[in-house]
N, C-alpha and C positions, 0 to 999 in steps of 0.2 A: 503496500498500498504505500502512493506516494505519501511525504510530507506536507500536508497544508500550509502556507506561507502568506501571509495580507498581503495585499497588492499594495508598491510601492505607492507612494503616495504624489509621485509625478504622473504615476499611471490614472490617478483616481480623477475624477469633476469636483471642479470647488462645492460644489452640493454636498457629495461623497463624502469631500475631507472634513465638511462640517459635522454630518452623521457618523462619523468615525470620531472626530473628538468628541462630543456630546456622549458617544457612548463606554469609552474608556475615562471619563472623567465618573460616571457615575458607578460605575466597576471601582473606580477607585475610591470614591464613598461609600457604598453603598455594601459588598464586602469586609472589609473593617467593621461594619458597627451590626452585621451579623453575626461576625463571632465574636466582640463585646459583650453585644446582646445573650449568645447562647456561654458564657461564661458568667455573665453577672446573674444572670434564672440558675443554672446549673450549680455551679458550687456552694453556691451557699446552701442548694435545699443538700448537699452532701454532708454538711457542714453540721445543718441546724436542725436534720433531725434528730429527731427522738428514738431512745435504743427500742427496744421491739422486748416481748416478753422472756426468746430466747438467751437474746443477747445481754440482755441486766439476770439474768440465772447464771449466767458464766461470768460474767463477774464477781456475783457474788458465794459462787462453792468457792472460786480460787481468794479469797477474802476470808472465805471456813477455813480454806487450806493453809492457808498461811497463820495464822491465831494457830490455829491446829500446831503449827510445825515450832512457832512460838513457846510454846506452851508444853509440850514434851517432850522429857529429861529420859537419861538412861539412867536405871537402879542401877548398883555394880556391888560385885564382892569380889575381894581380892582382886579388879579390873577385869572381872568379868561378867558381861551384860546376864541381868539375871531377872530383869523387869521394867517397868516400864513406867514412870510419876510425873506429875503435876507441879507446876510451878505455882504454888497455893499464895503466897503471901510472901512480903515483901518489907522490910526495920532497916533501914540503913541500906549496910550490907550482908543482911542477914538475909538468907532466902529461907522459904519453908517450901516443901518440896511432898504429898503426900500420895502415898500408893497402898497397896493393898497387903495387910499384914501378911497372906501366905507365899508372897514374893520372898518376904527379910525371914520367914519360920526356914526354908527351901532351902538357906545359905549362913555361910558363918562371918562376923567382923574380919578384916575391918568394910564399911560400908563406903562407895566413892555414890555421884550423881556427874555424870557427865549432861551440859547442858547445851544446847542445839551449835552452839558458833567453836567445838570439840575439845573445851576445857574439861576437865578432870581435876570436881574438888575432896574431900576428906568429908563424909555426912555422921552426924550422930543420931543416931535413935531418939525419939522422947518420948516417954510415955504416955500410956492411951490417959482420955481419960477416966475417973475412975467409978468402975461399976461399965464402961461401955467394951464388950464383947462383941463389936462389928470386927469387918473384916479391911478395918485399915491404918495404918502407920506413922506417923511422923519421921521426917530426918529433917536434917537442918546445914545448912551447909553456909560457910561467911565467902564472900568474894568482893574483891575491891578492885578487878578488873573491867564485868561486865557491867552493863546493868539491864538487865533481864525482865524479860514484859513478863506480868502476872496475871493467870486465870479473872476474870470477872465472874463472881457467884449469881447465877439464877437467884429470884425471889424466887422461887418453888418447883418443881418439878414438874416436866412436861407431862400434854394428856397422852391417851388412846391415839395413836395416827399419825401423833407430830411428827417431824425427818426429826432426824439427830445425824452427828457425825462424830466417828470415835477414833483415835487414833492411837497407834505402838509402836514396839517395838519386838514381832515375832522372832522366837528365840527358831534356831535353822538347826535341825536334825540330833540336839541333846541336850539335855537342864540348861546351859548355858554358852554363851557364844562370842569371839574373841571379842574388844572391843570397835567399833569402828569410825572413820570421824568423816563430820559433814565435807572438812579440806579435800579429805580423799576420794571418798566415794562419795556422788552425787544426791544420791537416795538418802543413803545416811543410816537403810533400814529402816526408816520411817514408814509403818502402813495406813492409812485413813480407809474407813468404812463410812458407809452411809446407809442406814432405813428408817425402819418407820417404828414405833412407839407401838408393841404389842398387847400391852401386858402394867397395868403400874396397882398391884397391889394394897389393899387397904394396911394391911400384916407386913412385914419383910419375912426373905425366907433368912433361915439361924444365915448369920450373918451380917444382916441386914441389905438384902440383895432384894430391889421394889422396884426397877423397871428391866423388863423387856424388850428386847427388840430384835425385827426381824433378820439384820441381817450379822454373818458369823463373825466375832473377833478370834483368833489364832495365841496357841497357848505364845506364853512373852508379851503379849499385849494386857497383861493383870496390869494395874495402876495405870494406866494411862486415862483420858479429859473420853466423857463422851458431854460437845455439845452444844445446841439445838438451834434456829439457821439465824436468829441475833447475835449467836458467837458466844453467849452466855453460857459458865460449865453449868450441867445438869445432871453430873451423876459420873461416875469413875467403874472402868469398866470391872471386873473379875472374876465373869463367870460364861467358860463358852458353851453353847449347844452342846449337847450329846455327851456329857462327859463319861468318861469311859471306868474314874471313880471318883469316890466324896460326893458323889448326888446326893445331893438338898434332900432332908424327908421330915422336914420340920418347919418349923412358924419362928418368929421371936417368942409365941407367949406360951414356947411348947407344947402348941398343937400340933398332929400329924397332919403331912401334907396326903389330901386322896387323890383319888388314879385320876381325877380331870384334870387338877392344879400338876400334877405330877410331868401329864406329859410336856403341858405348857411347856411346864418346866424345861424338860429335854428340848425342847424345840425353839428355846429361845435363846440367842446369849443373855446377860444381864447384868448390870449395872446397880452399885450403890446410890442412892439419890441424896441431892443434894442438900436435903434436911442435917442428915446425918454427916454428911463430909463437914458443913460448917463449926459442927460440934470439934471436931480436931482443927479449925484452920482456927478457932477461939487460942489455941495450946499456948 
């Protein structure tokens, strides 16, 4: 196909030259206006269009996961990971961590806490409140280096149907695992799961377990946090579904668990509600 070229102005009549000049003038004026107008219309819509529900849900999920990473710690014995814990309180340079009593009972001192920045601190056991026999224990450590976030405590337990997020450090293959650092392992071994509340018991299972949810937690996640959609701490993980041993058979008031409740206990993961955790936060 031959290339089309405009006729030389010398070959055109004066009338044709005037018409051509007018055409070029309007092209020079109109095309830039169309381009600018398109930018003026499209770009602000891209920048000011409100988020949809899906985008907002993704952002909120990321915030909750970041919060869990900030308040979750590893509980160590002789510098080996034995379970998980939650940064519960700070008084100047002294931090309070809560975990499950059974995490500590299965190990021997000395105990340490590894914080999200990879630092390891010697931890002291604090005696439980008088008369309390719930599956909770407090450890304290001192740090002049970090300024670690602490959990925000919910006013009350969640309701059946509420969505919750839990985190902790699953043990791999043995009773304990070598310490890993977030500086060397991107995930640092922290696992985050979400689920819905299936049970809120009026009388807790022995050990203080009163919140059941439908997503499995793993061995090693005991002592880790469970938070609600606002990022507030509503419970402490501690009992996974379908345990092979130490199956709860009684409630805190001494009554025996009936068959229907026993099935619910076996099929759910369980956390100790925030109302009980607050008794330990005051230590």
